[in-house]
C-alpha positions as CSV (number, residue, x, y, z in Angstrom):
1,M,245.8,95.8,143.3
2,S,246.6,98.4,140.4
3,Q,249.9,98.3,138.8
4,N,251.4,95.6,141.0
5,K,250.5,98.0,143.8
6,I,248.4,97.3,146.7
7,N,245.8,99.6,147.9
8,I,246.0,100.9,151.6
9,V,243.9,102.9,153.9
10,V,245.4,104.3,157.4
11,A,242.9,104.8,160.2
12,G,244.4,106.9,162.8
13,A,246.9,108.5,160.6
14,T,247.3,111.7,162.4
15,G,248.8,110.4,165.6
16,Y,252.7,109.7,166.3
17,V,252.8,106.4,165.0
18,G,249.8,107.1,162.4
19,L,252.1,109.8,160.8
20,D,255.3,108.0,161.2
21,L,253.3,105.2,159.1
22,V,252.2,107.7,156.6
23,Y,255.6,109.0,156.1
24,Y,257.1,105.6,155.3
25,L,254.4,104.4,153.6
26,S,254.5,107.4,151.2
27,K,257.9,106.4,150.1
28,H,257.1,102.7,149.4
29,S,257.3,101.7,146.0
30,K,254.5,99.2,146.2
31,V,251.8,100.7,148.0
32,N,248.8,102.9,146.7
33,I,247.6,105.0,150.0
34,T,243.9,105.5,149.0
35,H,242.6,106.7,152.0
36,L,243.7,108.6,155.1
37,C,241.4,108.5,157.8
38,A,240.9,110.1,161.5
39,Q,237.9,111.1,163.7
40,K,238.9,114.6,163.5
41,N,240.1,117.3,161.2
42,L,238.1,116.0,158.2
43,G,239.2,117.5,154.9
44,K,242.8,118.7,156.1
45,S,245.9,117.7,154.5
46,I,248.3,115.3,156.1
47,N,251.0,117.7,155.3
48,F,249.5,120.1,158.0
49,F,250.3,117.5,160.8
50,D,253.5,116.4,159.3
51,K,255.7,118.8,157.4
52,R,258.0,115.8,156.5
53,I,255.3,114.2,154.2
54,K,256.0,116.0,150.8
55,K,253.8,113.6,148.6
56,K,250.6,114.7,147.8
57,L,248.3,112.4,149.5
58,P,243.9,112.0,150.1
59,K,243.0,114.6,152.6
60,I,241.7,113.2,156.0
61,S,238.5,111.4,155.5
62,D,235.9,109.1,157.2
63,L,236.4,105.4,157.5
64,K,232.8,105.2,157.0
65,K,232.6,106.3,153.2
66,I,235.1,103.9,152.0
67,N,234.5,101.2,149.1
68,W,236.3,98.1,150.5
69,N,236.2,96.1,147.4
70,N,239.2,98.3,146.2
71,V,241.0,97.9,149.4
72,D,244.0,95.4,149.8
73,L,244.8,96.4,153.4
74,L,244.0,98.0,156.2
75,F,246.2,99.6,159.0
76,L,244.7,100.5,162.3
77,S,246.4,103.2,164.5
78,L,243.6,103.7,167.0
79,P,243.2,103.4,170.7
80,N,242.8,100.2,172.3
81,G,239.1,98.7,171.7
82,E,238.4,100.6,168.3
83,S,240.2,98.3,165.9
84,Q,238.1,95.0,167.2
85,K,234.9,96.4,166.5
86,I,236.1,97.8,163.1
87,I,237.6,94.4,161.9
88,K,234.3,92.5,163.2
89,N,232.2,94.9,160.7
90,L,234.5,94.5,157.7
91,F,236.1,91.0,158.1
92,H,233.3,89.5,155.6
93,H,235.3,91.3,153.0
94,Q,237.5,88.1,151.9
95,H,240.2,89.9,150.2
96,L,240.9,92.3,153.1
97,K,243.8,92.0,155.4
98,F,244.3,94.0,158.4
99,I,247.3,95.1,160.4
100,D,246.3,96.4,163.9
101,L,248.8,98.4,166.1
102,S,247.0,98.5,169.1
103,A,246.4,96.1,171.7
104,D,243.4,94.4,170.4
105,F,244.6,91.2,168.9
106,R,247.6,90.8,171.1
107,I,246.3,88.6,173.5
108,E,245.1,85.1,172.3
109,D,243.1,84.5,175.5
110,F,240.0,86.8,175.5
111,N,239.7,86.3,179.3
112,K,243.1,87.5,179.9
113,Y,242.4,90.1,177.5
114,K,239.3,91.6,179.8
115,N,241.9,90.8,182.9
116,W,244.5,93.2,181.6
117,Y,242.4,95.9,179.7
118,S,239.2,95.8,181.7
119,A,236.9,95.6,178.8
120,D,235.0,92.9,177.0
121,H,236.6,91.6,173.7
122,K,233.9,92.5,171.0
123,A,235.5,90.2,167.9
124,K,236.3,86.9,170.2
125,N,235.3,84.7,167.2
126,L,238.0,86.3,164.9
127,I,240.9,85.9,167.5
128,N,242.1,82.6,166.1
129,N,242.2,84.3,162.9
130,S,245.1,86.7,163.8
131,I,248.8,86.3,164.8
132,Y,250.7,88.2,167.3
133,S,253.9,88.9,164.8
134,I,257.3,90.4,165.7
135,P,258.5,89.7,162.3
136,E,261.7,87.9,163.3
137,F,259.7,84.9,164.7
138,T,257.0,84.8,162.6
139,K,258.3,84.9,159.2
140,N,257.1,81.5,158.1
141,K,253.5,81.7,159.5
142,I,252.2,85.3,159.0
143,K,250.8,84.8,155.4
144,K,248.1,82.5,156.8
145,F,246.5,85.1,158.9
146,R,244.2,87.8,157.8
147,I,244.7,89.8,161.2
148,I,248.2,90.7,162.0
149,A,248.6,92.3,165.7
150,N,251.7,94.3,165.5
151,P,253.3,94.0,169.0
152,G,254.1,96.6,171.8
153,C,257.1,98.8,171.7
154,Y,258.7,97.4,175.1
155,P,257.9,94.0,174.5
156,T,259.8,94.1,170.9
157,S,262.5,95.4,172.4
158,I,262.4,92.6,175.3
159,Q,261.6,89.8,173.1
160,L,264.1,90.1,170.3
161,A,267.0,89.7,173.0
162,L,265.0,87.2,175.3
163,L,263.1,84.8,173.1
164,P,266.2,82.9,171.6
165,L,267.6,82.4,175.0
166,L,264.5,81.2,176.5
167,K,263.9,78.5,173.7
168,K,267.8,77.2,174.4
169,S,266.9,77.0,178.1
170,L,270.1,78.9,178.6
171,L,268.7,81.2,181.4
172,K,267.5,80.9,185.2
173,T,263.8,81.9,185.1
174,N,263.3,82.7,188.4
175,N,264.4,86.2,188.8
176,I,264.7,88.1,185.4
177,T,264.9,92.1,185.8
178,I,263.7,94.3,183.0
179,D,264.3,97.7,183.2
180,S,262.8,100.0,180.0
181,K,263.1,103.7,179.6
182,S,260.9,105.2,176.4
183,G,260.6,108.5,175.0
184,Y,257.5,110.3,175.9
185,S,255.9,109.3,172.3
186,G,255.1,106.1,173.4
187,A,252.0,107.5,175.8
188,G,250.3,109.4,172.4
189,K,249.4,112.8,171.8
190,N,247.6,113.0,175.2
191,Y,250.7,112.3,177.2
192,K,250.5,115.3,179.2
193,S,247.1,114.4,180.6
194,K,248.7,110.7,181.3
195,F,251.6,111.6,183.0
196,L,251.4,114.6,185.5
197,H,254.6,114.7,187.4
198,K,256.8,117.9,187.9
199,N,259.5,118.8,185.7
200,F,258.0,116.6,182.5
201,Y,260.8,117.5,180.0
202,S,263.9,117.5,182.4
203,S,263.3,114.3,184.5
204,I,262.6,110.6,184.2
205,F,259.5,109.0,185.7
206,A,258.5,105.3,186.7
207,Y,255.3,104.1,186.1
208,G,253.3,101.0,185.8
209,I,254.9,99.3,188.7
210,E,252.8,96.5,189.8
211,K,250.8,95.8,186.6
212,H,251.8,97.2,183.1
213,R,249.6,95.9,180.4
214,H,252.6,95.0,178.2
215,M,253.3,92.4,180.8
216,S,250.3,90.6,179.0
217,E,252.0,90.2,176.2
218,L,255.4,89.1,177.7
219,D,253.5,86.6,179.8
220,Q,252.1,84.9,176.9
221,E,255.2,84.8,174.5
222,F,257.8,83.7,177.3
223,K,255.4,80.6,178.0
224,K,255.6,79.9,174.3
225,Y,259.5,79.8,174.1
226,S,260.2,78.6,177.6
227,K,259.7,75.2,179.0
228,T,259.2,76.4,182.4
229,N,257.4,79.6,183.8
230,V,259.3,82.4,183.9
231,K,259.2,85.0,186.8
232,Y,260.1,88.5,186.0
233,T,260.0,91.9,187.0
234,F,259.3,94.6,184.6
235,N,259.2,98.2,185.3
236,P,259.0,101.0,182.7
237,H,260.0,104.6,182.7
238,L,259.5,107.7,180.9
239,L,262.2,109.6,179.6
240,P,262.4,113.4,178.7
241,A,263.1,112.6,175.2
242,F,260.4,112.3,172.2
243,R,261.2,109.0,170.9
244,G,263.5,105.6,171.6
245,I,263.7,102.7,173.9
246,L,266.3,101.1,175.9
247,S,265.6,98.0,177.8
248,S,268.3,96.4,180.5
249,I,267.7,93.0,181.0
250,Y,269.3,91.6,184.0
251,M,269.5,87.4,184.0
252,E,271.5,84.9,185.4
253,T,272.7,81.9,182.9
254,K,272.7,78.5,184.0
255,K,275.9,76.4,185.5
256,N,278.4,76.5,182.9
257,I,276.8,78.9,180.1
258,T,279.3,81.6,179.6
259,I,278.7,85.2,177.9
260,Q,280.2,84.0,175.0
261,K,277.5,81.1,174.4
262,I,274.9,83.8,174.9
263,H,276.5,86.0,172.4
264,S,276.6,83.0,169.8
265,V,273.2,82.3,170.3
266,L,271.7,85.7,169.7
267,R,274.3,86.3,167.0
268,K,273.3,82.7,165.1
269,F,269.6,83.1,165.7
270,H,269.6,86.9,164.4
271,S,272.2,86.2,161.7
272,K,269.3,86.5,158.8
273,N,267.4,89.3,160.5
274,I,268.5,92.4,158.8
275,F,267.0,94.8,161.1
276,V,268.5,93.0,164.4
277,K,272.5,94.5,165.2
278,L,274.4,92.2,167.9
279,N,277.4,94.4,169.1
280,K,280.3,92.9,170.6
281,I,280.6,91.4,174.0
282,N,280.5,94.3,176.7
283,M,280.0,97.0,174.1
284,Q,278.6,100.1,175.8
285,M,275.4,101.3,174.0
286,G,272.6,103.8,174.3
287,N,269.5,104.3,171.8
288,G,270.9,107.0,169.4
289,N,271.7,104.7,166.7
290,V,268.2,103.2,166.3
291,L,266.5,106.4,166.2
292,N,264.3,106.7,163.1
293,T,265.1,103.2,162.1
294,N,263.5,100.1,162.0
295,N,266.4,98.5,163.7
296,C,267.2,97.1,166.7
297,E,270.8,97.3,168.7
298,M,272.1,94.5,171.3
299,S,275.1,94.2,173.3
300,V,275.6,91.5,175.8
301,C,277.8,92.5,179.0
302,K,279.2,91.2,181.9
303,T,278.2,92.1,185.4
304,R,280.7,92.1,188.5
305,Y,279.0,88.6,189.5
306,K,279.8,85.2,187.8
307,N,277.0,83.9,185.7
308,K,275.0,87.1,185.8
309,I,274.7,89.1,182.5
310,V,272.8,92.2,181.2
311,I,271.7,92.6,177.6
312,F,270.7,96.1,176.3
313,S,268.4,96.2,173.6
314,A,267.4,99.5,172.0
315,I,264.6,100.5,169.0
316,D,262.7,103.3,167.9
317,N,259.5,102.9,169.7
318,L,257.8,104.7,166.9
319,V,259.8,102.5,164.1
320,K,260.2,99.5,165.2
321,G,258.0,99.5,167.7
322,A,255.1,100.3,165.8
323,S,255.2,102.2,162.1
324,G,258.3,100.1,160.8
325,Q,257.3,96.7,162.4
326,A,253.8,97.1,160.5
327,I,255.4,97.6,157.4
328,Q,257.9,94.9,158.1
329,N,255.0,92.8,158.4
330,M,253.0,94.1,155.4
331,N,256.5,93.4,153.2
332,L,256.2,89.5,154.5
333,I,252.8,88.9,153.8
334,Y,252.7,90.6,150.3
335,N,256.1,88.9,149.3
336,F,257.8,92.2,149.1
337,K,261.4,92.4,149.8
338,E,261.5,92.5,153.6
339,N,263.3,95.7,153.7
340,L,261.4,97.3,151.2
341,G,260.4,101.3,152.1
342,L,262.7,100.7,155.1
343,E,266.0,100.7,153.4
344,W,266.6,104.2,154.9
345,S,267.2,102.4,158.5
346,W,270.1,100.4,157.5
347,F,273.5,100.9,159.9
348,T,276.5,101.4,158.6
349,Q,277.7,98.0,159.0
350,S,281.3,98.9,160.1
351,F,280.2,99.2,163.9
352,F,279.3,95.6,163.9
353,Y,280.9,92.3,163.1
């Protein structure tokens, strides 16, 4: 470290998530960015890709030319399958830590990883050295691990709402319905080749109907927190908006469990989680408040049927769903203030109670 700062490298710096990551890290008082890496555009300035970045930073360079003895932390914002190979080659540097924003270390069983991602894991022996980390659930564990698996954006919005309730066994777990809608940045810069539907910028598109890869994360984490098998339906949709997620989670509570009880449990669980904001019961909401922030905003609402409720959970897919959460994880690892570099994302408290 230099002058109480950590030296970091960002791999995949020019993607949507990578650029958000660089933008916010460039404002972080405890970070020294030593290298920005990408496979293409070597020698270009990061400002060429994102005009928001005003600080003079290293030009785009090759990951292979770095002296890792001078680096404390590597952020990897790469396509699935790439991070595991890089971390495997660098793990012998005992001082070096990794925050991976891909799916490479999210799944704890490498056989299940192969089933969901149709590829053998290239660093099976390192999976036990990793932790799947939504910070609100891992604050007391994260420092023990060198590899941090940053969760997916959809699962982050869903788990912040559901896991505290599953842990308390307040829900019937045989038929939970999760309807999630995301801005198209979640598909990466090649979104146009992935989604060929008509009227892309003025319509909503449902995809991943039977088997979406984020289900593997939800299956794994639901099992940890619930005392029984959780049967749920999850369906993502693409919105004609650049960023933001709104998850609508429909559930049935167990007998005599009121909406006030559900709200109280969530409020108590998240009382010290500064990025989670819980609205009053039955408050309508969208994702507008959370855009360009590291916040998750939630509302617990009644439906027309007794014991059936819906929880709306909103995040920014590029921030709390990726870059901001990665910085939040970094802050916890190095004993920085949890919201350091993310203070800009606080809500005006008068909207909540």
